[in-house]
C-alpha positions as CSV (number, residue, x, y, z in Angstrom):
1,M,182.0,118.8,1.5
2,K,180.9,122.1,0.0
3,K,177.6,123.6,1.4
4,P,174.9,124.0,-1.2
5,N,174.3,127.6,-2.2
6,K,170.6,127.0,-2.9
7,Y,167.9,125.6,-0.7
8,V,166.5,122.2,-1.8
9,G,162.9,123.0,-0.9
10,I,160.9,122.1,2.2
11,D,159.4,119.1,0.4
12,K,162.9,117.7,-0.2
13,D,164.5,118.8,3.0
14,I,166.0,116.3,5.4
15,N,164.0,115.0,8.4
16,G,160.7,115.6,6.5
17,G,161.3,119.3,6.5
18,M,161.8,119.5,10.3
19,T,164.8,121.8,10.0
20,T,165.2,125.4,11.0
21,I,164.5,126.6,7.5
22,G,161.6,124.2,7.1
23,K,160.0,125.4,10.4
24,M,160.5,129.0,9.3
25,I,158.8,128.4,5.9
26,R,155.8,126.8,7.6
27,D,155.6,129.9,9.9
28,A,155.7,132.0,6.7
29,W,152.7,130.0,5.5
30,V,150.9,130.6,8.8
31,F,151.3,134.3,8.6
32,G,150.5,134.5,4.9
33,V,154.0,135.7,4.0
34,L,154.2,132.9,1.6
35,D,151.5,130.8,-0.2
36,E,151.5,127.3,1.1
37,S,152.4,126.0,-2.4
38,E,155.8,127.9,-2.1
39,T,158.5,125.4,-1.2
40,C,161.4,127.9,-1.5
41,E,163.2,125.4,-3.8
42,N,166.3,127.0,-5.3
43,W,166.2,130.1,-3.1
44,N,169.6,131.5,-2.2
45,L,170.7,132.3,1.3
46,A,169.8,136.0,0.8
47,G,166.2,135.1,0.0
48,I,165.9,132.7,3.0
49,D,167.4,135.4,5.2
50,A,165.0,138.0,4.0
51,L,162.1,135.6,4.6
52,L,163.4,135.0,8.1
53,D,163.3,138.8,8.8
54,K,159.6,138.9,7.6
55,V,158.6,135.9,9.7
56,N,160.4,137.3,12.8
57,S,158.6,140.6,12.3
58,E,155.3,138.7,12.4
59,W,156.3,136.7,15.4
60,D,157.3,139.9,17.2
61,K,153.7,141.0,17.1
62,Y,152.8,138.1,19.3
63,G,155.8,137.9,21.6
64,C,157.2,134.9,19.7
65,M,154.6,132.7,21.4
66,P,152.0,130.5,19.6
67,S,149.8,130.9,22.7
68,R,149.5,134.6,21.9
69,L,148.3,134.1,18.3
70,P,144.8,135.2,17.6
71,P,142.4,132.3,17.1
72,D,142.5,132.3,13.3
73,L,146.3,132.2,13.3
74,A,146.5,129.7,16.1
75,I,144.3,127.3,14.1
76,R,146.5,127.8,11.0
77,H,149.6,127.3,13.1
78,R,148.4,124.1,14.7
79,T,147.0,122.7,11.4
80,I,150.1,123.4,9.4
81,H,152.6,122.2,12.0
82,E,150.6,119.1,13.0
83,K,150.4,118.1,9.4
84,A,154.1,118.6,8.9
85,I,154.9,116.6,12.1
86,Q,152.8,113.7,10.9
87,K,154.4,113.7,7.5
88,A,157.9,113.9,9.0
89,K,157.1,111.0,11.4
90,E,155.9,108.9,8.4
91,S,159.2,109.5,6.7
92,G,161.2,108.4,9.7
93,W,161.7,111.6,11.7
94,S,161.3,111.1,15.5
95,G,162.1,114.5,17.0
96,E,164.9,113.0,19.1
97,M,167.4,115.5,17.6
98,E,165.3,118.4,18.9
99,T,164.7,116.9,22.4
100,G,167.7,114.7,22.9
101,D,169.4,117.1,25.2
102,E,166.4,117.5,27.5
103,E,167.1,114.3,29.5
């Protein structure tokens, strides 16, 4: 099976967008790198990679830890990610893939 050369968009991604790319897009929303209406649909790998660099640069400012975010960003982070988790659960995602090896 050939890998797609364009991203489907966070709203159409598998597991309710609970993928590595989906999580990175939500972080881009948190930091204001992207507007929350941007789903990245039809972005190519180079565009996703460039976005990852920008998001990583933002995370580096806070030691890559949500607990080190200033209050305004911490609230945005919690709000955006909690909403995404709820939506993903409603679509059948359980989180087991991410935590299954922690037993």
